[in-house]
N, C-alpha and C positions, 0 to 999 in steps of 0.2 A: 592169697586165697581169692579166687575169682567169684566165688558164690557167697561172698560175705553178706551182701545186702539181703538176699532172700533168706539167709539163715537168721539174720537179726530180726527181720520182719516175721519170721516163723516162730519167734519166741525163744530162740536159742541165744545164749550169751557167749561171746568169745573173750577169753581171758588168758593172760600169760600165766604159766605155772612156774612160780618162783621156787627154786630148790632151796632146801634148808641151808646149804653153804652160802648161796647168794643172799638169803635173808640174814644170815650172820654177818656177811660183808656189809650189807646195808645198815645193820645195827652198829657195826664198828664205825662206819662212816658218820652216822649221826652222833656218835660220842666224840668224834675228833673235833677239836676247837676250830680248825680251818675250814670245815665243811658246813655249809648252811643248809643243804638239802641233798637227798640221795634218792634214786629211783631205779627201777628195773624196766628196761625197754629192749625188745627184740633179742632176748637172750643175754643181755649184758647189763652190768650195773654201772651207773653213772653217778657222779657227785658234782655238786656245784660249790665252789669255794666262796668264801666271804668276799673275794675279789671278783666275783661273777665269772669264774673260769669253769667251763664244763669239761670234766675229765672222765675217761673210761677207766674203770678199775677191774682187776681180776681177783679171784678169790684169795690167792696167795701173795698178793702185793703188800708191800709195806707202804702204807698210805703216805707217810712223810716223804719217802723216796719218790713215789710216783708224782706227787705234787711238785717236788723239787726238779725232777727230770722234765716235767711238762713246762715249767717256767723257764728252765735253761734252754729247752728247745725253742720256745717262743722268742727268747732273747737272741739266741745265736743261730738258730736254724740247723743246729747239728745235734744229732742224738749220740749219746755216749755208748750205746750198745754196740 
């Protein structure tokens, strides 16, 4: 959005609209023992593990599987998909 600064100065506030399913995913991530924080950015949900790994999650993902796949990919450089 090119006109962001004039809008902010004009008293308007720009915020991301987090959908209910994404909010549910963020809540699930907060409950997971391996996730230290979770947030919504640019239409996607991200989580940070206790090992300081930042991972992008999808609504229907199994959190354990995504973390395991991420770590496997970082070790070997090969995705199983």
